[in-house]
KOLZADO-46602 format. One record per residue (C-alpha): residue number from 1; residue in three letters; x, z, y. Coordinates in steps of 0.1 Angstrom, whole numbers, plus 2048, in hexadecimal, padded with zeros to 3 digits. Last residue first. Layout:
N
@pos->NUM; code->ALA; x->X; z->Z; y->Y;
...
% end
This chain:
255
@pos->255; code->LEU; x->BB4; z->AC5; y->3BA;
@pos->254; code->LEU; x->B9C; z->AE3; y->3C7;
@pos->253; code->ARG; x->B80; z->AC9; y->3D1;
@pos->252; code->TRP; x->B80; z->ABC; y->3AE;
@pos->251; code->LEU; x->B80; z->ADF; y->39E;
@pos->250; code->GLY; x->B62; z->AE8; y->3B6;
@pos->249; code->LEU; x->B4F; z->AC8; y->3AB;
@pos->248; code->PRO; x->B58; z->ACD; y->386;
@pos->247; code->ILE; x->B47; z->AF1; y->389;
@pos->246; code->LEU; x->B2A; z->AE7; y->3A1;
@pos->245; code->TYR; x->B1A; z->ACF; y->38A;
@pos->244; code->LEU; x->B19; z->AE6; y->36A;
@pos->243; code->GLY; x->B0A; z->B02; y->381;
@pos->242; code->LEU; x->AF2; z->AEC; y->38F;
@pos->241; code->ALA; x->AE5; z->AE4; y->36E;
@pos->240; code->LEU; x->AE4; z->B09; y->361;
@pos->239; code->ILE; x->AD0; z->B10; y->381;
@pos->238; code->ALA; x->AB9; z->AF4; y->379;
@pos->237; code->ALA; x->AB5; z->AFD; y->356;
@pos->236; code->LEU; x->AAD; z->B22; y->360;
@pos->235; code->VAL; x->A93; z->B15; y->378;
@pos->234; code->LEU; x->A84; z->AFE; y->35F;
@pos->233; code->ARG; x->A82; z->B1C; y->344;
@pos->232; code->ARG; x->A6F; z->B2D; y->35D;
@pos->231; code->PHE; x->A57; z->B12; y->365;
@pos->230; code->GLY; x->A51; z->B0B; y->33D;
@pos->229; code->ALA; x->A47; z->B2E; y->33A;
@pos->228; code->GLU; x->A2E; z->B2C; y->359;
@pos->227; code->SER; x->A21; z->B0A; y->34F;
@pos->226; code->VAL; x->A2C; z->AE6; y->35F;
@pos->225; code->LYS; x->A14; z->AD0; y->36D;
@pos->224; code->LYS; x->A11; z->AE0; y->391;
@pos->223; code->ARG; x->A38; z->ADC; y->393;
@pos->222; code->THR; x->A34; z->AB6; y->394;
@pos->221; code->ARG; x->A20; z->AB9; y->3B7;
@pos->220; code->GLN; x->A3A; z->AD2; y->3C3;
@pos->219; code->GLY; x->A56; z->ABA; y->3BB;
@pos->218; code->PHE; x->A46; z->A9E; y->3CE;
@pos->217; code->TRP; x->A3F; z->AB1; y->3EC;
@pos->216; code->VAL; x->A62; z->ABF; y->3EC;
@pos->215; code->GLY; x->A70; z->A9C; y->3EB;
@pos->214; code->SER; x->A5C; z->A91; y->408;
@pos->213; code->LEU; x->A68; z->AB0; y->41A;
@pos->212; code->ALA; x->A8C; z->AA6; y->413;
@pos->211; code->PRO; x->A87; z->A82; y->41D;
@pos->210; code->VAL; x->A7A; z->A8C; y->43E;
@pos->209; code->VAL; x->A8F; z->AA9; y->447;
@pos->208; code->LEU; x->AAE; z->A93; y->446;
@pos->207; code->ALA; x->AA8; z->A89; y->46C;
@pos->206; code->ALA; x->AAB; z->AAE; y->476;
@pos->205; code->SER; x->ACD; z->AB0; y->465;
@pos->204; code->ALA; x->AD8; z->A90; y->474;
@pos->203; code->VAL; x->AD3; z->A9E; y->495;
@pos->202; code->ALA; x->AE7; z->ABF; y->48B;
@pos->201; code->GLU; x->B03; z->AAA; y->47E;
@pos->200; code->GLN; x->B07; z->A98; y->49E;
@pos->199; code->GLY; x->B07; z->AB9; y->4B1;
@pos->198; code->GLY; x->B22; z->AC9; y->49C;
@pos->197; code->MET; x->B1B; z->AEC; y->490;
@pos->196; code->LEU; x->B3D; z->AFA; y->481;
@pos->195; code->GLY; x->B48; z->B0F; y->4A1;
@pos->194; code->PHE; x->B49; z->B2E; y->48D;
@pos->193; code->GLY; x->B2B; z->B3E; y->49F;
@pos->192; code->GLY; x->B18; z->B1D; y->499;
@pos->191; code->LEU; x->B1E; z->B1F; y->472;
@pos->190; code->SER; x->B12; z->B42; y->475;
@pos->189; code->ILE; x->AF1; z->B3C; y->487;
@pos->188; code->GLY; x->AEA; z->B21; y->46F;
@pos->187; code->LEU; x->AF3; z->B35; y->451;
@pos->186; code->ALA; x->ADC; z->B51; y->45E;
@pos->185; code->THR; x->AC0; z->B39; y->462;
@pos->184; code->THR; x->AC5; z->B2A; y->43E;
@pos->183; code->SER; x->AC8; z->B4C; y->42E;
@pos->182; code->LEU; x->AA5; z->B58; y->43F;
@pos->181; code->LEU; x->A96; z->B39; y->431;
@pos->180; code->PHE; x->AA5; z->B3A; y->40E;
@pos->179; code->LEU; x->A9C; z->B5E; y->405;
@pos->178; code->LEU; x->A79; z->B5A; y->414;
@pos->177; code->GLY; x->A77; z->B38; y->400;
@pos->176; code->MET; x->A82; z->B4B; y->3E0;
@pos->175; code->ALA; x->A68; z->B65; y->3E4;
@pos->174; code->GLN; x->A50; z->B4A; y->3E8;
@pos->173; code->ILE; x->A59; z->B37; y->3C7;
@pos->172; code->LEU; x->A5B; z->B57; y->3B5;
@pos->171; code->GLU; x->A38; z->B63; y->3C0;
@pos->170; code->ASP; x->A2A; z->B41; y->3B5;
@pos->169; code->ARG; x->A3C; z->B43; y->391;
@pos->168; code->THR; x->A33; z->B68; y->38E;
@pos->167; code->LEU; x->A4C; z->B82; y->394;
@pos->166; code->GLY; x->A5E; z->B95; y->379;
@pos->165; code->LEU; x->A78; z->BA7; y->391;
@pos->164; code->ALA; x->A90; z->B97; y->37D;
@pos->163; code->GLN; x->A8A; z->B74; y->387;
@pos->162; code->LEU; x->A8F; z->B81; y->3AC;
@pos->161; code->TYR; x->AB1; z->B90; y->3A4;
@pos->160; code->MET; x->ABC; z->B70; y->392;
@pos->159; code->VAL; x->AAF; z->B5B; y->3B0;
@pos->158; code->GLY; x->AC8; z->B70; y->3C7;
@pos->157; code->PRO; x->AE7; z->B6F; y->3B2;
@pos->156; code->VAL; x->AEB; z->B52; y->3BC;
@pos->155; code->THR; x->AD4; z->B3B; y->3CA;
@pos->154; code->TYR; x->ADA; z->B38; y->3F1;
@pos->153; code->SER; x->AF2; z->B1B; y->3F0;
@pos->152; code->GLY; x->B05; z->B14; y->410;
@pos->151; code->THR; x->B26; z->B1B; y->3FB;
@pos->150; code->LEU; x->B39; z->B39; y->40D;
@pos->149; code->GLY; x->B1F; z->B45; y->423;
@pos->148; code->SER; x->B03; z->B46; y->407;
@pos->147; code->LEU; x->B1C; z->B55; y->3F1;
@pos->146; code->VAL; x->B22; z->B6F; y->409;
@pos->145; code->GLY; x->AFB; z->B78; y->40D;
@pos->144; code->ASN; x->AF6; z->B77; y->3E8;
@pos->143; code->VAL; x->B11; z->B92; y->3E4;
@pos->142; code->LEU; x->B00; z->BA7; y->3FE;
@pos->141; code->GLY; x->ADD; z->BA0; y->3F0;
@pos->140; code->VAL; x->AE5; z->BA9; y->3CD;
@pos->139; code->ILE; x->AF2; z->BCA; y->3D7;
@pos->138; code->VAL; x->AD3; z->BD0; y->3EE;
@pos->137; code->GLY; x->ABB; z->BC5; y->3D4;
@pos->136; code->VAL; x->ACD; z->BDA; y->3BA;
@pos->135; code->GLN; x->AC2; z->BF9; y->3CE;
@pos->134; code->VAL; x->AA2; z->BEF; y->3D8;
@pos->133; code->VAL; x->A97; z->BE5; y->3B6;
@pos->132; code->ARG; x->AA2; z->BFF; y->3A3;
@pos->131; code->ASN; x->A83; z->C17; y->3A0;
@pos->130; code->GLU; x->A71; z->BF8; y->395;
@pos->129; code->PRO; x->A88; z->BF1; y->379;
@pos->128; code->ILE; x->A99; z->BD2; y->37D;
@pos->127; code->HIS; x->A93; z->BBA; y->35E;
@pos->126; code->LEU; x->AAC; z->B9F; y->34E;
@pos->125; code->VAL; x->A9F; z->B8D; y->32E;
@pos->124; code->LEU; x->AB8; z->B7C; y->318;
@pos->123; code->GLY; x->AA8; z->B60; y->304;
@pos->122; code->ALA; x->AC3; z->B43; y->301;
@pos->121; code->LEU; x->AB9; z->B35; y->322;
@pos->120; code->MET; x->AC1; z->B57; y->331;
@pos->119; code->PRO; x->AE1; z->B56; y->31F;
@pos->118; code->VAL; x->AEB; z->B34; y->32D;
@pos->117; code->ALA; x->ADD; z->B38; y->351;
@pos->116; code->TYR; x->AF3; z->B56; y->35D;
@pos->115; code->SER; x->B16; z->B4B; y->351;
@pos->114; code->VAL; x->B0B; z->B26; y->35F;
@pos->113; code->MET; x->B00; z->B31; y->381;
@pos->112; code->LEU; x->B1E; z->B4A; y->385;
@pos->111; code->ILE; x->B3A; z->B2E; y->37A;
@pos->110; code->GLY; x->B28; z->B16; y->394;
@pos->109; code->LEU; x->B2B; z->B2F; y->3B1;
@pos->108; code->LEU; x->B4F; z->B35; y->3A9;
@pos->107; code->LEU; x->B57; z->B11; y->3A8;
@pos->106; code->ASP; x->B44; z->B09; y->3C9;
@pos->105; code->ALA; x->B55; z->B24; y->3DB;
@pos->104; code->ALA; x->B78; z->B19; y->3D0;
@pos->103; code->GLY; x->B72; z->AF5; y->3D8;
@pos->102; code->GLU; x->B81; z->AF3; y->3FB;
@pos->101; code->PRO; x->B9E; z->B0C; y->3FD;
@pos->100; code->LEU; x->B93; z->B2D; y->40C;
@pos->99; code->GLN; x->B96; z->B3A; y->430;
@pos->98; code->THR; x->B79; z->B27; y->443;
@pos->97; code->LEU; x->B62; z->B31; y->426;
@pos->96; code->ILE; x->B6A; z->B56; y->42A;
@pos->95; code->PHE; x->B5C; z->B56; y->44C;
@pos->94; code->THR; x->B3D; z->B45; y->43F;
@pos->93; code->GLY; x->B39; z->B60; y->422;
@pos->92; code->ALA; x->B3C; z->B7C; y->440;
@pos->91; code->ALA; x->B22; z->B6D; y->451;
@pos->90; code->LEU; x->B09; z->B6C; y->435;
@pos->89; code->MET; x->B0F; z->B92; y->42F;
@pos->88; code->VAL; x->AF2; z->B9F; y->445;
@pos->87; code->VAL; x->AD9; z->B83; y->439;
@pos->86; code->ALA; x->ADB; z->B8D; y->415;
@pos->85; code->SER; x->AD8; z->BB3; y->41D;
@pos->84; code->VAL; x->AB9; z->BAB; y->432;
@pos->83; code->LEU; x->AA7; z->B9A; y->415;
@pos->82; code->PHE; x->AB0; z->BB2; y->3FA;
@pos->81; code->PRO; x->AA2; z->BD0; y->40F;
@pos->80; code->TRP; x->A83; z->BBB; y->418;
@pos->79; code->LEU; x->A7A; z->BB1; y->3F4;
@pos->78; code->ARG; x->A5F; z->BCA; y->3EA;
@pos->77; code->PRO; x->A4E; z->BCE; y->40F;
@pos->76; code->LEU; x->A52; z->BA8; y->413;
@pos->75; code->LEU; x->A45; z->B9C; y->3F1;
@pos->74; code->VAL; x->A21; z->BAB; y->3EF;
@pos->73; code->ARG; x->A16; z->BA2; y->411;
@pos->72; code->LEU; x->A27; z->B80; y->40F;
@pos->71; code->HIS; x->A16; z->B75; y->3EE;
@pos->70; code->GLY; x->9FD; z->B5A; y->3FC;
@pos->69; code->GLY; x->A12; z->B3D; y->3ED;
@pos->68; code->SER; x->A21; z->B29; y->40A;
@pos->67; code->LEU; x->A32; z->B38; y->424;
@pos->66; code->SER; x->A53; z->B3B; y->413;
@pos->65; code->GLN; x->A53; z->B19; y->406;
@pos->64; code->TRP; x->A4B; z->B07; y->429;
@pos->63; code->LEU; x->A62; z->B1B; y->43B;
@pos->62; code->ASN; x->A7C; z->B12; y->41F;
@pos->61; code->THR; x->A74; z->AEE; y->422;
@pos->60; code->LEU; x->A79; z->AF0; y->448;
@pos->59; code->PHE; x->A9B; z->B02; y->445;
@pos->58; code->ALA; x->AAC; z->AF1; y->42A;
@pos->57; code->PRO; x->AA4; z->ACE; y->43C;
@pos->56; code->TRP; x->AAF; z->ADB; y->45B;
@pos->55; code->LEU; x->ACE; z->AEC; y->44E;
@pos->54; code->ILE; x->ADB; z->AD5; y->433;
@pos->53; code->LEU; x->AEE; z->ABF; y->44C;
@pos->52; code->VAL; x->B02; z->ADB; y->45B;
@pos->51; code->MET; x->B0F; z->AE4; y->437;
@pos->50; code->ALA; x->B17; z->AC0; y->432;
@pos->49; code->LYS; x->B2E; z->ABF; y->452;
@pos->48; code->GLU; x->B41; z->ADF; y->445;
@pos->47; code->VAL; x->B44; z->ACF; y->423;
@pos->46; code->GLY; x->B52; z->AAD; y->42B;
@pos->45; code->VAL; x->B40; z->A8E; y->434;
@pos->44; code->PHE; x->B3B; z->A77; y->413;
@pos->43; code->VAL; x->B45; z->A8F; y->3F4;
@pos->42; code->THR; x->B36; z->AB0; y->409;
@pos->41; code->MET; x->B15; z->A9A; y->409;
@pos->40; code->LEU; x->B12; z->A9F; y->3E3;
@pos->39; code->GLY; x->B1A; z->AC5; y->3E1;
@pos->38; code->LEU; x->B08; z->ACD; y->400;
@pos->37; code->GLY; x->AE7; z->ABD; y->3FA;
@pos->36; code->ILE; x->AE9; z->AC8; y->3D7;
@pos->35; code->THR; x->AED; z->AEB; y->3DC;
@pos->34; code->PRO; x->AD7; z->AEE; y->3FC;
@pos->33; code->LEU; x->ABA; z->ADC; y->3EB;
@pos->32; code->GLY; x->ABC; z->AF0; y->3C9;
@pos->31; code->PHE; x->A9F; z->B08; y->3CC;
@pos->30; code->GLY; x->A7B; z->B0B; y->3C5;
@pos->29; code->VAL; x->A7B; z->AFD; y->3A2;
@pos->28; code->LEU; x->A67; z->ADC; y->3A7;
@pos->27; code->GLY; x->A64; z->AD9; y->3CD;
@pos->26; code->LYS; x->A89; z->AE2; y->3D0;
@pos->25; code->ILE; x->A92; z->AC9; y->3B6;
@pos->24; code->PHE; x->A7E; z->AAF; y->3C9;
@pos->23; code->GLY; x->A8F; z->AB8; y->3EA;
@pos->22; code->ALA; x->AB0; z->AB4; y->3DB;
@pos->21; code->SER; x->AA8; z->A91; y->3CF;
@pos->20; code->LEU; x->A9A; z->A85; y->3F2;
@pos->19; code->PHE; x->AB6; z->A97; y->403;
@pos->18; code->VAL; x->ACE; z->A85; y->3F0;
@pos->17; code->LEU; x->ABD; z->A62; y->3F2;
@pos->16; code->VAL; x->ABC; z->A64; y->417;
@pos->15; code->ALA; x->AE1; z->A70; y->419;
@pos->14; code->ILE; x->AE9; z->A51; y->405;
@pos->13; code->LEU; x->AD4; z->A38; y->41A;
@pos->12; code->ILE; x->AE5; z->A46; y->438;
@pos->11; code->LEU; x->B07; z->A45; y->429;
@pos->10; code->GLY; x->B03; z->A1D; y->422;
@pos->9; code->PRO; x->AF1; z->A14; y->440;
@pos->8; code->GLY; x->B10; z->A1F; y->456;
@pos->7; code->ALA; x->B18; z->A43; y->464;
@pos->6; code->VAL; x->B2B; z->A40; y->486;
@pos->5; code->GLY; x->B1D; z->A63; y->493;
@pos->4; code->LEU; x->B1E; z->A6F; y->470;
@pos->3; code->ASP; x->B44; z->A6E; y->470;
@pos->2; code->THR; x->B50; z->A66; y->44D;
@pos->1; code->MET; x->B6B; z->A7D; y->43E;
% end
C-alpha cells in the first residue's frame, strides 16, 4: 500500500476528491463520510491508514452537525443511554478488527444495510414505543459500537434506531451528529491504543478537513431543497447504496 509520507500528486488529488464527495453526501443526508472515505481510500493506502485518514474530517464535520439544529436539550436526555453504550463497546470492535480477515466487516455491514433499507423503501415502518426507548437504545448502542470499531462506519444499526424514534428531519440530523461525534472520538482513542495511529496519516487527515467541510456545505445547501418525506427516502436510498457498495468491496478484499 502507498505510504502517505511520499504520496504523489495523483494520490493527493484522489484523496481530495474522495473527501469532497463524501462530505457532500454527509451534508445531504447526515452520514456517509466515514463509509465512503474509508471504503475508497482503503484501495490506495490500506484499511488501517484509511481509518486514521477519516478521523479529523469525521470529527470536525460531526462536531458541526451535532451543534447545529438547536435540539440538544431535547435529544440528550432521551438518547444518552444509547450514546454511552455505543462508545463503551467501540474498543471491542477495534480489537476484533485486528483479528478478522480484511473485508469481513465490510461485507457484514453491507448486508445489514441492504436488509434494512429494502423493506423500509417498500413501505415498512419501524416504531419503538416510548417505554422501550432506553432498553432498545442500550442494545442497539452496544451493537453499533462493535460495528463502528470494526468498520469505521457508525451508521448501522444506530441510524435505524434514530429513525424508528420518529424524529423530525432536523432532530435526526443532529442526533446522528451526536452519535458520530462521540464514536469518532472513541475510535481515535481506540486506534491510538492499538498502535494504529500513524503520525503521517494524522497530518494528512487534518489536511483533508478542507475538502470534507466544503463538501458538507454544498450538501447542506442542497438538502434545504428536499421535503421532509423526500429526505427520509433519500436517507434510506443512501443506506441502500452504501450497502450495495460495501458488499462487493468486502468480497473483493476477502478474495
